[in-house]
C-alpha positions in Angstrom: 45.8 9.7 -89.3 45.9 13.4 -88.3 44.4 16.1 -90.5 46.9 18.2 -92.4 47.7 21.7 -91.1 46.2 24.2 -93.5 47.0 27.9 -94.2 44.3 30.1 -95.6 45.2 32.8 -98.1 42.8 35.1 -100.0 43.0 37.8 -102.6 41.8 41.3 -101.8 38.4 40.9 -103.6 35.2 41.1 -101.5 34.2 37.5 -102.6 37.6 36.1 -101.6 37.6 37.9 -98.2 34.0 36.6 -97.5 35.1 33.1 -98.4 38.1 33.5 -96.1 35.9 34.5 -93.1 33.6 31.5 -93.8 36.5 29.0 -93.7 38.1 30.7 -90.6 34.8 30.1 -88.8 34.9 26.4 -89.5 38.6 25.5 -89.4 41.8 26.2 -87.5 44.4 27.7 -89.7 48.2 28.0 -89.3 50.7 30.3 -90.9 51.8 29.4 -94.4 55.3 28.6 -93.1 53.9 25.9 -90.8 51.3 24.5 -93.2 51.1 21.1 -94.9 48.7 22.6 -97.5 47.9 26.1 -98.5 44.3 26.9 -99.5 44.2 29.9 -101.9 41.0 31.8 -102.4 40.7 33.9 -105.5 41.2 33.6 -109.2 43.9 32.2 -111.4 46.1 35.3 -111.0 46.1 34.9 -107.2 46.9 31.2 -107.6 50.0 32.0 -109.7 51.1 34.6 -107.2 50.8 32.0 -104.4 52.7 29.5 -106.5 55.5 31.9 -107.0 55.6 32.9 -103.4 55.9 29.3 -102.2 57.8 27.9 -105.1 60.2 25.0 -104.1 58.7 24.8 -100.6 57.2 21.4 -101.4 53.9 22.7 -99.9 51.0 22.0 -102.3 48.4 24.7 -103.0 44.7 23.9 -103.3 42.8 26.8 -104.9 39.1 27.5 -104.6 37.6 29.9 -107.1 36.5 33.3 -106.1 37.7 35.0 -109.3 36.5 35.3 -112.8 37.7 32.3 -114.8 39.3 30.0 -112.2 40.7 27.4 -114.6 43.4 26.5 -112.1 40.9 26.5 -109.2 38.5 24.1 -107.6 34.8 24.9 -106.8 34.4 26.8 -103.6 32.6 25.0 -100.8 33.1 25.7 -97.2 32.1 22.3 -95.9 34.1 19.1 -95.9 37.4 20.8 -96.7 39.6 18.2 -94.9 38.0 15.4 -96.8 38.5 17.2 -100.1 42.1 17.8 -99.4 42.6 14.2 -98.5 41.2 13.1 -101.9 42.9 15.8 -104.0 45.3 14.8 -106.8 48.7 16.5 -107.2 50.1 18.1 -110.3 53.7 19.4 -110.4 54.3 22.5 -112.6 57.6 24.2 -113.6 58.0 27.9 -114.3 59.7 29.7 -117.1 62.7 31.8 -116.4 62.8 35.1 -118.2 66.1 37.1 -118.5 65.3 40.5 -120.1 67.8 43.1 -120.9 66.4 46.6 -121.1 67.4 49.7 -123.1 69.7 50.9 -120.3 71.7 47.6 -120.3 70.2 46.3 -117.0 69.2 42.6 -116.9 66.1 41.5 -115.0 65.3 37.8 -114.1 61.7 36.9 -113.4 59.8 33.6 -113.1 56.4 32.9 -114.8 54.2 29.9 -114.3 51.8 30.9 -117.2 53.7 32.7 -119.9 56.4 35.1 -120.9 55.1 37.7 -123.3 56.5 40.6 -125.3 54.1 43.4 -126.3 54.5 46.6 -128.4 54.8 49.7 -126.2 53.6 52.3 -128.7 51.5 52.6 -131.8 54.3 51.1 -133.8 54.2 47.3 -134.3 57.0 45.3 -132.8 59.7 43.7 -134.9 61.2 40.6 -133.3 64.0 38.2 -134.3 63.5 34.7 -132.9 66.3 32.2 -132.2 65.7 28.7 -130.7 68.7 26.8 -129.3 71.1 29.1 -131.0 69.6 28.8 -134.5 67.7 31.6 -136.2 64.1 30.6 -136.8 62.4 33.8 -137.7 64.4 36.8 -138.9 61.7 39.4 -138.7 58.3 39.0 -137.1 56.2 42.1 -137.3 53.4 41.8 -134.7 51.6 43.3 -131.7 53.3 40.7 -129.4 54.6 37.2 -128.9 54.4 34.8 -126.0 55.9 31.5 -124.8 53.4 29.6 -122.7 53.7 26.6 -120.4 51.1 23.8 -120.5 49.3 25.3 -117.4 49.4 28.7 -119.1 48.2 27.4 -122.5 44.6 27.8 -121.5 45.1 31.5 -120.4 46.2 34.3 -122.6 47.7 31.9 -125.1 44.3 30.4 -125.8 42.8 33.8 -126.3 45.5 34.5 -128.9 44.4 31.3 -130.7 47.4 29.3 -129.4 47.2 25.5 -128.8 46.0 23.9 -125.6 48.7 21.7 -124.1 48.1 18.7 -121.8 49.7 19.4 -118.4 52.2 16.5 -118.8 53.2 17.4 -122.3 56.9 18.2 -122.6 56.1 21.2 -124.7 56.0 25.0 -124.8 53.6 27.0 -127.0 55.1 30.0 -128.9 52.2 32.1 -130.1 52.1 35.5 -131.9 49.6 38.2 -131.2 48.2 39.8 -134.4 51.1 38.8 -136.6 51.3 41.2 -139.6 54.4 39.7 -141.3 54.7 36.8 -142.0 50.9 37.0 -141.9 50.3 33.3 -142.2 52.6 32.4 -139.2 50.5 30.9 -136.4 53.3 30.0 -134.0 55.2 26.9 -133.0 55.3 24.0 -130.5 58.7 23.8 -128.9 60.2 21.0 -126.7 60.3 22.2 -123.0 64.1 21.9 -123.2 64.2 24.7 -125.8 66.2 27.9 -125.1 64.5 30.9 -126.8 66.2 34.2 -127.5 64.1 37.1 -128.8 65.9 40.2 -130.1 63.8 43.4 -130.4 64.7 45.1 -133.8 64.5 48.9 -134.0 63.9 49.0 -130.3 64.2 52.8 -130.1 61.5 53.3 -132.7 59.4 50.3 -131.8 59.8 49.8 -128.0 58.6 46.5 -126.5 57.7 45.5 -122.9 58.5 42.0 -121.6 56.1 40.4 -119.1 56.6 37.3 -116.9 53.1 36.6 -115.7 52.3 39.9 -113.9 55.8 41.4 -113.7 56.6 43.8 -116.6 60.0 45.0 -117.8 59.8 48.2 -119.8 61.8 48.8 -123.0 63.3 45.3 -123.4 65.8 44.8 -126.1 66.7 41.2 -125.7 64.8 38.4 -123.9 65.9 34.9 -123.1 63.3 32.3 -122.1 63.7 28.7 -120.8 61.9 26.3 -118.6 63.4 26.1 -115.1 63.3 22.3 -114.3 65.0 22.9 -110.9 62.0 25.0 -109.7 58.5 23.7 -109.2 55.1 24.3 -107.6 52.4 21.8 -106.7 48.7 22.2 -107.6 45.9 20.2 -105.9 42.7 19.3 -107.8 39.5 17.5 -106.9 39.7 14.1 -108.6 36.4 14.5 -110.3 37.5 17.8 -111.9 41.2 17.3 -112.5 43.5 19.2 -114.9 43.6 16.6 -117.7 39.8 16.4 -117.7 39.6 20.2 -117.9 42.0 20.2 -120.8 40.0 17.7 -122.8 36.8 19.5 -122.0 38.3 22.8 -123.2 39.5 21.2 -126.5 36.0 20.0 -127.4 34.2 23.2 -126.7 32.6 24.9 -129.7 
């Protein structure tokens, strides 16, 4: 059986570029458009950028960590790459679709594999009204921000904001507030991944809010709609001895 054609992509960091040179010295690479597998060198942010770039292509992405956290990445080793790729396990992930209307009436659509977040833009706390599937669930949330995270994103900023960790196969989304002031005891919610979320920004002129889909920011959002896009997908590859489910369990038992 012939070895898969691989493409090598790296972030701009010095470590990632050095790793790219090491792999290019050992293996013949093709363009991403001609590849069977894309090898991404960098951190979780670069992995997400690569997933968005090649979303729906059917080409899996195998990440090797040259970033800070690397929760979505495998350990970097230059040797035995074809053998590792042959043993790797697949995980299909779906993005969130964010539709955000700004203060000028323009609507922006962006995808996010980790989370869609809303953050206060000024010293004033944000005031948000939350509807789920057409029903009002929270009439007035006063906070620094709010996010809706996917299972793969639940271990990123969502976890730092004390949101729950979700197994990759769980049909759930995590809605997590950032520094909720009122109601002070609200810690967030778990939503089915079929949920359609609408967030209205109250007093948006006095309390402006930015909406962020992964790394894409929309200034002065006044209304944001969020749902999982089941028609779109990306494919992650993991070494079997350090797969996603094992990482999730390990993270939950850290203390």
